[in-house]
SEKEKE-231131 format. One line per 3 residues: their letters; for each residue x, y, z negated of C-alpha. Coordinates in steps of 0.05 Angstrom, whole numbers, plus 5000, padded with zeros to 4 digits. Layout:
BEGIN
a> X/Y/Z ~ ...
//
This chain:
BEGIN
mat> 1618/0512/4583 ~ 1579/0473/4640 ~ 1528/0529/4642
yll> 1581/0581/4653 ~ 1615/0538/4708 ~ 1547/0532/4741
fli> 1540/0608/4740 ~ 1607/0616/4770 ~ 1592/0567/4827
isa> 1524/0603/4841 ~ 1558/0671/4841 ~ 1612/0649/4891
saf> 1559/0616/4935 ~ 1519/0680/4936 ~ 1579/0722/4956
stl> 1604/0679/5008 ~ 1538/0674/5043 ~ 1526/0749/5036
nad> 1591/0769/5063 ~ 1596/0815/5007 ~ 1659/0841/4979
lsi> 1638/0865/4911 ~ 1585/0891/4865 ~ 1612/0930/4802
dcg> 1570/0948/4746 ~ 1604/1007/4715 ~ 1608/1010/4641
esd> 1595/0937/4637 ~ 1641/0882/4613 ~ 1603/0819/4630
iyt> 1589/0779/4695 ~ 1516/0763/4719 ~ 1469/0749/4773
ddy> 1409/0797/4788 ~ 1339/0785/4812 ~ 1365/0790/4884
smg> 1415/0734/4871 ~ 1470/0783/4873 ~ 1533/0770/4832
wvg> 1558/0830/4789 ~ 1622/0841/4754 ~ 1640/0894/4699
den> 1689/0952/4719 ~ 1742/0936/4664 ~ 1792/0908/4722
yiq> 1779/0967/4762 ~ 1789/1026/4720 ~ 1824/1039/4651
hge> 1799/1108/4633 ~ 1734/1138/4623 ~ 1679/1121/4572
avv> 1629/1063/4581 ~ 1562/1086/4557 ~ 1489/1056/4550
vqs> 1436/1098/4575 ~ 1383/1123/4530 ~ 1322/1122/4575
sks> 1266/1071/4563 ~ 1250/1069/4637 ~ 1250/1002/4671
vsq> 1311/0997/4715 ~ 1355/0942/4740 ~ 1410/0916/4695
amt> 1465/0950/4736 ~ 1432/1017/4715 ~ 1432/1009/4639
tlr> 1503/1025/4632 ~ 1551/1078/4664 ~ 1620/1104/4661
vft> 1633/1178/4648 ~ 1697/1216/4661 ~ 1716/1275/4618
drk> 1794/1275/4626 ~ 1810/1284/4699 ~ 1784/1325/4758
ksc> 1781/1260/4802 ~ 1769/1190/4779 ~ 1770/1131/4828
ysv> 1755/1058/4840 ~ 1795/1022/4889 ~ 1772/0955/4922
dan> 1814/0911/4972 ~ 1792/0910/5042 ~ 1814/0890/5111
kgs> 1842/0951/5147 ~ 1799/0962/5209 ~ 1738/0927/5183
qvl> 1670/0957/5182 ~ 1640/0961/5108 ~ 1578/0988/5077
vra> 1591/1024/5013 ~ 1537/1043/4964 ~ 1545/1086/4899
sff> 1487/1089/4849 ~ 1476/1138/4792 ~ 1425/1136/4734
ygn> 1435/1188/4683 ~ 1383/1163/4632 ~ 1399/1217/4583
ydk> 1461/1181/4560 ~ 1488/1239/4525 ~ 1422/1260/4492
kss> 1429/1331/4524 ~ 1371/1323/4578 ~ 1421/1356/4626
pps> 1435/1311/4689 ~ 1501/1336/4720 ~ 1520/1352/4793
fdl> 1589/1334/4819 ~ 1628/1310/4883 ~ 1626/1238/4910
lfd> 1687/1219/4954 ~ 1710/1158/4994 ~ 1778/1141/5021
gnh> 1797/1215/5016 ~ 1736/1242/5053 ~ 1680/1281/5026
wat> 1618/1239/5020 ~ 1564/1278/4982 ~ 1548/1328/4925
vet> 1513/1283/4875 ~ 1450/1315/4845 ~ 1431/1266/4790
ssd> 1360/1261/4761 ~ 1335/1257/4689 ~ 1296/1191/4702
evv> 1307/1168/4771 ~ 1361/1125/4803 ~ 1401/1163/4857
sye> 1440/1124/4911 ~ 1486/1143/4967 ~ 1507/1096/5022
viy> 1564/1105/5077 ~ 1580/1059/5134 ~ 1652/1065/5170
vtk> 1713/1029/5192 ~ 1770/1027/5144 ~ 1835/1063/5157
rdt> 1870/1024/5104 ~ 1872/0960/5065 ~ 1830/0989/5008
vsv> 1763/1022/4999 ~ 1761/1075/4946 ~ 1703/1108/4913
cva> 1717/1172/4870 ~ 1675/1222/4830 ~ 1704/1290/4819
qts> 1685/1347/4771 ~ 1658/1411/4807 ~ 1630/1453/4745
pnm> 1653/1463/4676 ~ 1617/1415/4624 ~ 1587/1376/4681
fpf> 1625/1311/4671 ~ 1619/1259/4731 ~ 1595/1189/4720
isa> 1578/1128/4760 ~ 1530/1070/4748 ~ 1545/1021/4802
iev> 1588/1010/4864 ~ 1571/0958/4920 ~ 1616/0942/4979
rsl> 1589/0900/5036 ~ 1627/0875/5098 ~ 1590/0886/5164
dek> 1598/0855/5232 ~ 1644/0894/5279 ~ 1588/0901/5329
myg> 1542/0934/5283 ~ 1528/1009/5292 ~ 1575/1009/5352
hid> 1544/1071/5388 ~ 1584/1116/5342 ~ 1661/1127/5349
sny> 1697/1092/5295 ~ 1733/1156/5271 ~ 1667/1179/5243
alm> 1627/1153/5183 ~ 1548/1145/5179 ~ 1516/1175/5119
lrr> 1448/1144/5103 ~ 1389/1191/5100 ~ 1332/1142/5106
rva> 1321/1067/5117 ~ 1248/1045/5116 ~ 1209/0983/5138
ygt> 1137/1003/5161 ~ 1080/0961/5137 ~ 1116/0922/5082
kei> 1096/0930/5010 ~ 1165/0910/4975 ~ 1238/0927/4986
iry> 1271/0882/5035 ~ 1347/0868/5022 ~ 1388/0806/5007
idd> 1373/0750/5021 ~ 1329/0771/5078 ~ 1384/0819/5099
lyd> 1450/0784/5096 ~ 1485/0851/5095 ~ 1445/0872/5034
riw> 1416/0935/5066 ~ 1359/0964/5025 ~ 1295/0974/5068
vpa> 1246/1016/5030 ~ 1170/1012/5045 ~ 1145/1068/5082
ing> 1086/1107/5051 ~ 1023/1106/5090 ~ 0983/1169/5078
gdf> 0924/1140/5114 ~ 0942/1164/5183 ~ 0969/1096/5207
tvl> 0943/1029/5217 ~ 0987/0969/5186 ~ 0996/0915/5236
tsd> 1018/0846/5219 ~ 1053/0801/5270 ~ 1024/0734/5296
esl> 1093/0705/5302 ~ 1128/0676/5240 ~ 1195/0675/5267
idv> 1223/0736/5305 ~ 1282/0729/5350 ~ 1331/0783/5328
sld> 1385/0784/5375 ~ 1410/0854/5365 ~ 1481/0878/5350
dnp> 1455/0917/5289 ~ 1429/0854/5261 ~ 1365/0881/5228
pga> 1331/0828/5182 ~ 1274/0789/5212 ~ 1231/0808/5155
vfk> 1223/0882/5178 ~ 1189/0857/5243 ~ 1131/0822/5208
naf> 1092/0888/5199 ~ 1087/0954/5235 ~ 1055/1020/5233
atn> 1013/1043/5293 ~ 0966/1103/5305 ~ 0892/1093/5314
nts> 0892/1112/5388 ~ 0938/1127/5447 ~ 0925/1202/5442
tsv> 0960/1205/5371 ~ 1033/1201/5364 ~ 1076/1169/5308
rlg> 1114/1225/5274 ~ 1179/1200/5243 ~ 1203/1225/5175
tnl> 1277/1233/5174 ~ 1299/1263/5107 ~ 1348/1307/5144
pat> 1379/1372/5108 ~ 1350/1441/5127 ~ 1411/1456/5167
evp> 1428/1422/5232 ~ 1475/1365/5230 ~ 1499/1311/5282
iym> 1457/1250/5272 ~ 1451/1175/5289 ~ 1384/1141/5291
nmy> 1360/1069/5301 ~ 1289/1051/5314 ~ 1264/0978/5315
fse> 1202/0952/5349 ~ 1168/0886/5363 ~ 1098/0869/5394
vsv> 1053/0840/5337 ~ 1007/0802/5386 ~ 1003/0773/5455
lds> 0976/0824/5505 ~ 0939/0800/5566 ~ 0953/0827/5636
tqr> 0904/0885/5628 ~ 0937/0910/5562 ~ 1001/0949/5556
rsf> 1040/0984/5499 ~ 1089/1032/5526 ~ 1116/1097/5492
qly> 1172/1145/5495 ~ 1215/1183/5441 ~ 1197/1260/5440
idg> 1239/1310/5404 ~ 1207/1377/5393 ~ 1153/1360/5443
kst> 1203/1343/5499 ~ 1210/1269/5524 ~ 1282/1246/5510
snp> 1278/1171/5532 ~ 1254/1123/5583 ~ 1186/1085/5567
fip> 1198/1030/5519 ~ 1154/0968/5519 ~ 1163/0923/5457
syg> 1166/0846/5466 ~ 1123/0797/5429 ~ 1164/0752/5384
kag> 1228/0791/5396 ~ 1262/0847/5364 ~ 1279/0911/5403
emy> 1316/0974/5390 ~ 1322/1044/5412 ~ 1378/1090/5387
ltn> 1394/1163/5386 ~ 1463/1193/5380 ~ 1506/1254/5400
fta> 1449/1296/5377 ~ 1442/1349/5325 ~ 1378/1358/5282
ssn> 1351/1383/5218 ~ 1290/1375/5175 ~ 1255/1419/5222
tnf> 1264/1378/5283 ~ 1201/1336/5305 ~ 1212/1264/5322
slv> 1151/1232/5355 ~ 1136/1167/5389 ~ 1084/1186/5445
ats> 1044/1138/5485 ~ 1055/1138/5559 ~ 0997/1156/5605
dst> 0989/1080/5628 ~ 0991/1052/5556 ~ 0924/1018/5534
hpp> 0952/1010/5459 ~ 0982/1065/5415 ~ 1055/1067/5395
lin> 1080/1027/5340 ~ 1145/1020/5297 ~ 1172/0969/5253
ale> 1234/0999/5222 ~ 1277/1061/5220 ~ 1349/1080/5201
vft> 1370/1154/5198 ~ 1443/1177/5187 ~ 1483/1240/5189
vsd> 1551/1234/5224 ~ 1610/1258/5180 ~ 1670/1299/5205
elt> 1727/1259/5233 ~ 1753/1214/5182 ~ 1820/1225/5154
ygt> 1879/1173/5155 ~ 1898/1197/5088 ~ 1962/1217/5058
nsd> 2024/1201/5094 ~ 2035/1125/5092 ~ 2109/1132/5070
dve> 2087/1176/5010 ~ 2032/1127/4993 ~ 2083/1072/4993
gla> 2129/1110/4946 ~ 2073/1130/4900 ~ 2054/1057/4900
slk> 2123/1037/4874 ~ 2116/1086/4819 ~ 2048/1058/4798
def> 2074/0987/4800 ~ 2131/1004/4755 ~ 2097/1048/4703
vvl> 2033/1022/4674 ~ 2012/1092/4655 ~ 2004/1110/4727
gdw> 1970/1048/4751 ~ 1900/1078/4738 ~ 1908/1132/4788
ggd> 1870/1111/4851 ~ 1839/1138/4913 ~ 1879/1183/4962
pcl> 1933/1217/4927 ~ 1923/1285/4965 ~ 1853/1286/4995
psp> 1806/1318/4996 ~ 1849/1378/4984 ~ 1814/1404/4922
ysw> 1824/1335/4887 ~ 1895/1314/4891 ~ 1925/1275/4834
dwi> 1942/1319/4774 ~ 2014/1302/4778 ~ 2034/1318/4849
nct> 2031/1374/4899 ~ 2012/1364/4972 ~ 2020/1400/5039
sas> 1954/1425/5072 ~ 1968/1386/5138 ~ 1914/1338/5166
tpr> 1960/1281/5144 ~ 1989/1313/5078 ~ 2057/1301/5052
vta> 2075/1297/4976 ~ 2123/1353/4960 ~ 2127/1348/4882
lyl> 2123/1298/4825 ~ 2105/1328/4759 ~ 2114/1270/4710
gsf> 2146/1306/4651 ~ 2123/1278/4585 ~ 2082/1225/4616
gls> 2108/1169/4571 ~ 2148/1131/4626 ~ 2196/1082/4603
gfl> 2246/1033/4636 ~ 2280/1041/4704 ~ 2262/1085/4762
pef> 2244/1048/4821 ~ 2263/1066/4890 ~ 2218/1115/4930
tsm> 2262/1134/4986 ~ 2205/1139/5034 ~ 2178/1202/4998
tal> 2225/1246/5043 ~ 2185/1310/5036 ~ 2195/1315/4962
eii> 2226/1382/4939 ~ 2214/1379/4865 ~ 2220/1317/4817
dlh> 2205/1329/4747 ~ 2214/1271/4699 ~ 2237/1306/4635
nns> 2217/1282/4566 ~ 2206/1209/4582 ~ 2244/1147/4561
lsg> 2273/1131/4627 ~ 2337/1083/4621 ~ 2392/1060/4659
sip> 2436/1098/4711 ~ 2409/1156/4757 ~ 2393/1123/4825
efl> 2436/1141/4881 ~ 2378/1151/4928 ~ 2352/1214/4891
gtl> 2412/1250/4921 ~ 2394/1227/4991 ~ 2324/1255/4992
pnl> 2335/1312/5048 ~ 2287/1365/5019 ~ 2299/1354/4945
kql> 2316/1426/4912 ~ 2299/1408/4837 ~ 2312/1349/4796
nla> 2296/1352/4721 ~ 2317/1288/4685 ~ 2327/1321/4614
dne> 2309/1286/4549 ~ 2312/1214/4575 ~ 2356/1155/4558
lsg> 2396/1153/4621 ~ 2468/1127/4621 ~ 2531/1122/4661
pip> 2559/1173/4714 ~ 2521/1219/4759 ~ 2522/1194/4828
ssi> 2563/1233/4879 ~ 2503/1244/4926 ~ 2475/1286/4870
skn> 2535/1321/4836 ~ 2562/1343/4905 ~ 2494/1367/4928
tkl> 2503/1445/4925 ~ 2430/1457/4943 ~ 2403/1416/4887
klv> 2385/1447/4817 ~ 2399/1393/4768 ~ 2378/1385/4695
vtg> 2407/1327/4655 ~ 2411/1353/4584 ~ 2386/1309/4528
npd> 2413/1244/4554 ~ 2465/1228/4502 ~ 2495/1169/4541
lcv> 2500/1203/4606 ~ 2569/1215/4634 ~ 2566/1286/4663
sgk> 2643/1289/4680 ~ 2711/1273/4657 ~ 2775/1233/4666
scn> 2751/1172/4624 ~ 2680/1171/4663 ~ 2690/1193/4735
tan> 2630/1210/4776 ~ 2613/1155/4820 ~ 2658/1150/4881
adv> 2690/1214/4861 ~ 2755/1237/4826 ~ 2739/1285/4772
ddp> 2791/1318/4727 ~ 2742/1355/4680 ~ 2741/1330/4607
tfs> 2685/1283/4586 ~ 2618/1317/4565 ~ 2555/1289/4542
ssr> 2492/1326/4515 ~ 2435/1308/4466 ~ 2371/1350/4468
gkk> 2404/1407/4502 ~ 2464/1410/4453 ~ 2535/1390/4468
kkn> 2559/1325/4434 ~ 2625/1340/4399 ~ 2681/1291/4391
nqp> 2694/1280/4315 ~ 2765/1255/4321 ~ 2796/1320/4345
vil> 2764/1355/4289 ~ 2788/1309/4236 ~ 2861/1311/4263
gtv> 2854/1385/4271 ~ 2841/1391/4196 ~ 2886/1338/4166
ipi> 2951/1353/4205 ~ 2952/1431/4190 ~ 2943/1416/4116
fvl> 3002/1368/4117 ~ 3045/1415/4152 ~ 3024/1472/4109
lwv> 3044/1433/4047 ~ 3111/1416/4080 ~ 3127/1486/4096
igg> 3108/1512/4029 ~ 3158/1461/3996 ~ 3212/1477/4046
vfa> 3206/1551/4028 ~ 3210/1535/3952 ~ 3272/1493/3968
vlr> 3306/1551/4008 ~ 3291/1602/3954 ~ 3319/1555/3901
hkr> 3379/1544/3941 ~ 3388/1616/3951 ~ 3387/1629/3876
nla> 3436/1576/3861 ~ 3484/1602/3918 ~ 3478/1672/3889
gii> 3501/1649/3821 ~ 3559/1614/3850 ~ 3579/1676/3886
aan> 3572/1720/3828 ~ 3612/1673/3784 ~ 3669/1676/3838
agq> 3666/1750/3842 ~ 3678/1755/3767 ~ 3735/1711/3771
agg> 3768/1752/3824 ~ 3760/1817/3781 ~ 3706/1849/3825
anr> 3656/1862/3770 ~ 3653/1940/3783 ~ 3639/1928/3860
png> 3564/1923/3872 ~ 3566/1869/3925 ~ 3626/1833/3900
tpr> 3681/1817/3949 ~ 3668/1829/4024 ~ 3678/1756/4037
aan> 3627/1737/3985 ~ 3578/1790/4009 ~ 3582/1766/4081
lqm> 3573/1694/4057 ~ 3511/1709/4020 ~ 3482/1752/4078
qmq> 3496/1693/4125 ~ 3463/1643/4078 ~ 3401/1690/4070
taa> 3394/1697/4144 ~ 3394/1622/4157 ~ 3342/1612/4104
nnm> 3298/1664/4134 ~ 3306/1634/4202 ~ 3289/1566/4177
aqs> 3227/1590/4140 ~ 3204/1630/4203 ~ 3214/1569/4247
lvn> 3170/1529/4201 ~ 3116/1582/4200 ~ 3120/1590/4274
dfr> 3113/1513/4284 ~ 3052/1515/4237 ~ 3019/1572/4277
vni> 3033/1534/4344 ~ 3003/1469/4312 ~ 2942/1508/4289
qeq> 2930/1543/4358 ~ 2933/1478/4393 ~ 2874/1448/4359
psa> 2809/1456/4399 ~ 2753/1497/4365 ~ 2679/1492/4377
qdq> 2687/1552/4420 ~ 2740/1522/4463 ~ 2703/1458/4480
pvd> 2695/1444/4553 ~ 2633/1477/4585 ~ 2577/1434/4622
qnd> 2580/1469/4691 ~ 2515/1436/4711 ~ 2479/1464/4650
qrn> 2512/1530/4658 ~ 2491/1537/4728 ~ 2419/1515/4712
qqe> 2416/1569/4658 ~ 2440/1619/4705 ~ 2389/1600/4756
ggy> 2330/1598/4711 ~ 2330/1521/4704 ~ 2284/1480/4660
//
């Protein structure tokens, strides 16, 4: 336990001294300190999808390169790190394929930062590939994303490093643009220079001497570095120089074949004290033409020459040429070469980012979607649609069958939404009133959830909105007993389940029992009438016989009239009972006579979901 606490103290100390934000070992779960006293953390707290893999290569690499995380399920996968908005950061992403999949086929894919295209990553079978960008943040997070560009070429990442820089550093470039590192070298050194020599953990690679240069070592052990770009003092201990004043120092730039805007920093310091008869003076030449004033390096003090607002390519010749009055050849201690990005985006509209954040906070399944939601345009999140504006708006949410459960949070700031599809989830509670106030909303699909209560009037009275609410058994669509919120509705109550109307069992039971009872009562009444008629006929016949009317078919006229009246009364009674029975039957609601869901009917007519 004591050892673990000591490790944490050392790691924290390293980070506070370094001004570093974070070093993430992708695919790793432990924390550790590397050979440069850098503290590393695993990536499990920064991403929840993708697969952590151990490389297969036996090549000796740093610990951070022995694992990676590969992404096979999304077109864009992102890490997000907290940052101060408006701060200047250095972000480095590293990749080591190491034949992790045993296919000996290193993939190619896109690398993105904060919604901007960074680079097309070309991984190597057995070499570490790194990319570095310096820029001023537009938001309070830094995002690093990888995106698939070709089928069966799955993006992966091995390490992400974020470093805070001083705001004065690299100040000769507009803060609306980023610097993409092409080369950073220290001349004359034999080892990589980085932290702790460079407090910003820039990596200065030893320059290769093909035999054309003389390696010079400074007589001064402590170099005064008072430059805004804060290069480490270690790079001024050695330098490259030519053998004579007639030979120039040609600078390798590692620029692409096509011309691009560039930014270049060159660092110099005199290595020895020159007497009054000695002089070292040189100029920067580009393609054989002088482009600077003469530069005279100072002993024991760092100097700098920079180049900006210039386009160049790998075919452009950069040289340091001695001036005519120089007694010593040109020298150089260190060099940084950058390409300048397109203008940085401010990202997706902040109102939409705020609304999406509320959804991500509420639903765990969405929490792992990072980076800019809409940008770059080919790589928007899978479940949204965006406009093509420079500051895009989110126009659609496609979250059907996403496993969402619980209550819908408020996202009223997403005023550009035209489509919201939330069908087939487990959303509960009432339908939020704010959904009906979104000014551009045209389609709202809430089918097959667990919503309850009335439909807000802001939705039910919106004639421009196509609404689908089937499959919510406890949702009150309309009716006297469950009025729409803030509205008087006279339509019968109706609910639906999985697209089918939910029937009331009580009318069905009553509609079956009451007619049977009435039918039995009518049949009994008919039998009673018929029996009464037979008894009456017997009495009439007996009376007729007593009156001597046996030879008359109908007896006496009085008896015949009485019999006819009795029969008519009985028939009327029976007919009345039958009519009452028919009316009673007709008044019972059948399945075909149930109330119709007007919303559902409208949706079907309009081709709804």
